[in-house]
C-alpha positions as a Markdown table, in Angstrom:
| # | Residue | x | y | z |
|---|---|---|---|---|
| 1 | Met | -139.1 | -73.3 | -105.7 |
| 2 | Leu | -138.7 | -70.2 | -107.8 |
| 3 | Ile | -141.0 | -67.2 | -108.2 |
| 4 | Asp | -140.7 | -65.1 | -111.3 |
| 5 | Pro | -142.2 | -61.6 | -111.1 |
| 6 | Ala | -142.6 | -60.8 | -114.8 |
| 7 | His | -141.2 | -57.7 | -116.5 |
| 8 | Gly | -138.9 | -55.2 | -114.7 |
| 9 | Gly | -136.5 | -52.4 | -115.6 |
| 10 | Thr | -137.5 | -50.6 | -118.7 |
| 11 | Asp | -140.1 | -53.3 | -119.5 |
| 12 | Ile | -143.0 | -52.0 | -117.4 |
| 13 | Gly | -145.5 | -54.6 | -118.7 |
| 14 | Ala | -149.1 | -53.4 | -118.7 |
| 15 | Ala | -150.1 | -49.9 | -117.4 |
| 16 | Ile | -152.6 | -51.0 | -114.8 |
| 17 | Ala | -153.4 | -47.4 | -114.0 |
| 18 | Ser | -151.5 | -44.1 | -114.4 |
| 19 | Asp | -149.5 | -44.8 | -111.3 |
| 20 | Ile | -149.5 | -48.6 | -111.2 |
| 21 | Ala | -147.1 | -50.5 | -113.5 |
| 22 | Glu | -147.5 | -54.2 | -113.9 |
| 23 | Lys | -143.8 | -54.8 | -113.1 |
| 24 | Asp | -144.3 | -53.3 | -109.6 |
| 25 | Leu | -147.5 | -55.1 | -108.9 |
| 26 | Asn | -145.9 | -58.4 | -110.0 |
| 27 | Leu | -143.0 | -57.9 | -107.6 |
| 28 | Ala | -145.4 | -56.9 | -104.7 |
| 29 | Leu | -147.4 | -60.1 | -105.2 |
| 30 | Ala | -144.3 | -62.2 | -105.6 |
| 31 | Arg | -142.9 | -60.9 | -102.3 |
| 32 | Arg | -146.2 | -61.7 | -100.5 |
| 33 | Leu | -146.2 | -65.2 | -102.0 |
| 34 | Gln | -142.6 | -65.8 | -100.9 |
| 35 | His | -143.7 | -64.7 | -97.3 |
| 36 | Glu | -146.8 | -66.9 | -97.4 |
| 37 | Leu | -144.7 | -69.9 | -98.6 |
| 38 | Ala | -142.2 | -69.3 | -95.8 |
| 39 | Asn | -145.1 | -69.4 | -93.3 |
| 40 | Arg | -145.9 | -72.8 | -94.6 |
| 41 | Gly | -142.3 | -74.1 | -94.4 |
| 42 | Ile | -141.6 | -73.8 | -98.1 |
| 43 | Ser | -138.4 | -72.0 | -99.2 |
| 44 | Ala | -138.8 | -70.0 | -102.4 |
| 45 | Gly | -136.3 | -67.9 | -104.3 |
| 46 | Met | -137.1 | -65.0 | -106.5 |
| 47 | Leu | -135.9 | -64.7 | -110.1 |
| 48 | Arg | -135.8 | -60.9 | -109.6 |
| 49 | Asn | -136.1 | -59.1 | -106.3 |
| 50 | Ser | -135.5 | -55.6 | -107.7 |
| 51 | Asp | -136.4 | -53.5 | -110.7 |
| 52 | Ile | -134.2 | -55.1 | -113.3 |
| 53 | Ala | -135.0 | -56.2 | -116.9 |
| 54 | Ile | -134.7 | -59.9 | -117.7 |
| 55 | Ser | -135.5 | -61.3 | -121.1 |
| 56 | Leu | -137.8 | -64.3 | -121.6 |
| 57 | Glu | -134.9 | -66.4 | -122.7 |
| 58 | Gln | -132.8 | -65.3 | -119.7 |
| 59 | Arg | -135.7 | -66.2 | -117.4 |
| 60 | Ala | -135.8 | -69.7 | -118.8 |
| 61 | Val | -132.1 | -70.2 | -118.6 |
| 62 | Ser | -131.9 | -68.8 | -115.1 |
| 63 | Ala | -134.8 | -70.9 | -113.9 |
| 64 | Asn | -133.5 | -74.1 | -115.4 |
| 65 | Ala | -130.0 | -73.4 | -114.0 |
| 66 | Ala | -131.6 | -73.1 | -110.5 |
| 67 | Arg | -133.3 | -76.5 | -110.9 |
| 68 | Pro | -136.4 | -75.5 | -108.9 |
| 69 | Val | -138.9 | -78.1 | -107.7 |
| 70 | Leu | -141.6 | -75.6 | -109.0 |
| 71 | Tyr | -141.6 | -72.4 | -111.1 |
| 72 | Val | -144.3 | -69.8 | -110.7 |
| 73 | Ala | -144.6 | -66.8 | -113.0 |
| 74 | Ile | -146.5 | -63.8 | -111.8 |
| 75 | His | -148.3 | -61.4 | -114.1 |
| 76 | Ala | -151.0 | -58.7 | -113.9 |
| 77 | Ala | -153.5 | -57.4 | -116.4 |
| 78 | Asn | -155.3 | -54.1 | -116.8 |
| 79 | Thr | -158.4 | -55.7 | -118.3 |
| 80 | Gly | -160.7 | -58.4 | -117.1 |
| 81 | Thr | -161.4 | -59.5 | -113.5 |
| 82 | Gly | -160.1 | -62.0 | -111.1 |
| 83 | Val | -157.2 | -64.4 | -111.3 |
| 84 | His | -156.1 | -66.5 | -114.3 |
| 85 | Val | -154.0 | -69.6 | -113.6 |
| 86 | Phe | -152.2 | -70.7 | -116.7 |
| 87 | Thr | -150.7 | -74.1 | -117.2 |
| 88 | Pro | -148.2 | -74.7 | -120.1 |
| 89 | Met | -149.8 | -75.5 | -123.4 |
| 90 | Gln | -147.7 | -78.5 | -124.4 |
| 91 | Glu | -148.1 | -82.2 | -124.9 |
| 92 | Ala | -146.6 | -84.6 | -122.4 |
| 93 | Thr | -143.4 | -86.1 | -124.0 |
| 94 | Gly | -143.0 | -89.2 | -122.0 |
| 95 | Leu | -139.4 | -88.1 | -121.3 |
| 96 | Gly | -138.2 | -88.1 | -117.7 |
| 97 | Ala | -136.6 | -85.2 | -115.9 |
| 98 | Arg | -133.2 | -86.7 | -116.4 |
| 99 | Asp | -133.6 | -87.2 | -120.2 |
| 100 | Phe | -132.3 | -84.7 | -122.7 |
| 101 | Leu | -135.2 | -82.2 | -123.0 |
| 102 | Pro | -135.3 | -80.1 | -126.2 |
| 103 | Trp | -135.5 | -76.3 | -125.4 |
| 104 | Gly | -139.0 | -75.9 | -126.9 |
| 105 | Ala | -140.3 | -79.0 | -125.2 |
| 106 | Ala | -138.6 | -78.8 | -121.8 |
| 107 | Gln | -142.0 | -78.7 | -120.0 |
| 108 | Gly | -143.2 | -81.9 | -121.7 |
| 109 | Ala | -141.9 | -84.1 | -118.9 |
| 110 | Phe | -143.8 | -82.0 | -116.3 |
| 111 | Val | -147.1 | -81.2 | -117.9 |
| 112 | Ala | -149.2 | -83.5 | -115.6 |
| 113 | Glu | -147.6 | -82.3 | -112.4 |
| 114 | Ser | -147.9 | -78.6 | -113.6 |
| 115 | Ser | -151.6 | -79.1 | -114.2 |
| 116 | Thr | -152.2 | -80.8 | -110.8 |
| 117 | Ile | -150.5 | -78.0 | -108.9 |
| 118 | Ala | -152.3 | -75.3 | -110.9 |
| 119 | Gly | -155.6 | -77.1 | -110.2 |
| 120 | Leu | -154.9 | -77.0 | -106.4 |
| 121 | Val | -154.3 | -73.3 | -106.6 |
| 122 | Ala | -157.5 | -72.8 | -108.5 |
| 123 | Thr | -159.3 | -74.8 | -105.8 |
| 124 | Glu | -157.9 | -72.5 | -103.2 |
| 125 | Leu | -159.1 | -69.4 | -105.2 |
| 126 | Glu | -162.5 | -71.0 | -105.3 |
| 127 | Asn | -162.5 | -71.6 | -101.5 |
| 128 | Arg | -161.7 | -67.9 | -101.0 |
| 129 | Lys | -164.5 | -67.0 | -103.4 |
| 130 | Leu | -162.1 | -65.1 | -105.7 |
| 131 | Pro | -163.1 | -65.0 | -109.3 |
| 132 | His | -160.7 | -67.1 | -111.4 |
| 133 | Met | -160.1 | -69.2 | -114.5 |
| 134 | Leu | -157.8 | -72.2 | -115.0 |
| 135 | Val | -156.6 | -72.4 | -118.6 |
| 136 | Ser | -153.7 | -73.7 | -120.7 |
| 137 | Ala | -151.8 | -71.2 | -122.8 |
| 138 | Pro | -148.5 | -70.8 | -124.7 |
| 139 | Leu | -147.3 | -68.3 | -122.1 |
| 140 | Ser | -143.6 | -67.7 | -122.3 |
| 141 | Pro | -141.3 | -69.0 | -120.8 |
| 142 | Leu | -143.4 | -71.8 | -119.4 |
| 143 | Asn | -142.8 | -74.3 | -122.2 |
| 144 | His | -139.0 | -73.8 | -121.7 |
| 145 | Ile | -139.0 | -74.6 | -118.0 |
| 146 | Ala | -137.7 | -78.1 | -117.0 |
| 147 | Ala | -139.7 | -78.3 | -113.8 |
| 148 | Pro | -143.4 | -78.2 | -112.9 |
| 149 | Ser | -144.6 | -74.7 | -113.8 |
| 150 | Phe | -147.6 | -72.5 | -113.9 |
| 151 | Ala | -148.3 | -68.8 | -114.2 |
| 152 | Val | -150.8 | -66.5 | -112.3 |
| 153 | Glu | -152.1 | -63.4 | -113.9 |
| 154 | Ile | -154.2 | -61.2 | -111.6 |
| 155 | Ala | -156.7 | -58.6 | -112.7 |
| 156 | Ser | -158.9 | -56.4 | -110.6 |
| 157 | Pro | -161.3 | -58.3 | -108.4 |
| 158 | Gly | -164.2 | -56.1 | -109.5 |
| 159 | Asp | -165.1 | -53.1 | -111.6 |
| 160 | Asn | -162.5 | -50.7 | -110.3 |
| 161 | Val | -159.1 | -51.5 | -111.9 |
| 162 | Arg | -157.3 | -49.8 | -109.0 |
| 163 | Asp | -158.6 | -52.5 | -106.6 |
| 164 | Ile | -155.9 | -54.8 | -108.1 |
| 165 | Ala | -153.3 | -53.1 | -105.9 |
| 166 | Gly | -155.3 | -53.5 | -102.6 |
| 167 | Ala | -153.3 | -55.1 | -99.8 |
| 168 | Lys | -156.3 | -57.4 | -98.9 |
| 169 | Tyr | -156.7 | -58.7 | -102.5 |
| 170 | Leu | -153.0 | -59.3 | -102.9 |
| 171 | Asp | -152.8 | -61.1 | -99.6 |
| 172 | Gln | -155.8 | -63.3 | -100.5 |
| 173 | Val | -154.2 | -64.2 | -103.9 |
| 174 | Ala | -150.8 | -64.9 | -102.3 |
| 175 | Gln | -152.4 | -67.0 | -99.6 |
| 176 | Ser | -154.4 | -69.0 | -102.2 |
| 177 | Ile | -151.4 | -69.7 | -104.3 |
| 178 | Ala | -149.3 | -70.7 | -101.2 |
| 179 | Thr | -152.0 | -72.9 | -99.8 |
| 180 | Gly | -152.4 | -74.7 | -103.2 |
| 181 | Ile | -148.6 | -75.2 | -103.5 |
| 182 | Ala | -148.4 | -76.5 | -99.9 |
| 183 | Ala | -151.2 | -79.0 | -100.6 |
| 184 | Ser | -149.2 | -80.3 | -103.5 |
| 185 | Arg | -146.2 | -80.8 | -101.3 |
| 186 | Gly | -148.1 | -82.3 | -98.3 |
| 187 | Lys | -147.3 | -79.3 | -96.1 |
| 188 | Pro | -149.7 | -77.8 | -93.6 |
| 189 | Ala | -152.1 | -75.6 | -95.6 |
| 190 | Glu | -152.6 | -72.8 | -93.1 |
| 191 | Ala | -149.7 | -72.1 | -90.9 |
| 192 | His | -149.3 | -69.0 | -88.7 |
| 193 | Arg | -152.9 | -67.8 | -89.1 |
């Protein structure tokens, strides 16, 4: 499995607050998610584990070269509330994982599984009473990933945008994502609690 904390380096992403850059928040949530997955017996690598810039195309190439069983992109927003879980916006192609997959349609063979896993994550967010939405969107680089894929974009859980960086909130989101992924893999949902 591969976790991709969006942005990095000179690409700060959204300015969440004057002292909170999206790239840093994405990395913090990705590290928590990696830890929560490990607690559930699921090994996960990180596309970036430091403050480096990676283009969208490089992200897709690196992810596809790693051949992950699942790709999860992590984003944050400075507007709105709650957690948005994005599935790729692409039609199923009927091609299999071993068929030649055109670059722009690489996700086509995995759309159904991507939607199922994202739905399990949304269910866990609901169980934890975290505001959320499950939507399809043409979010790069999801359509170029030749593996089940989804993205999570967190926003503040309430009216104060600074609450997005709270340890309790980040932990709840990471636990929800990890529990949903574990459920899709038949792993114990709550280990080490």
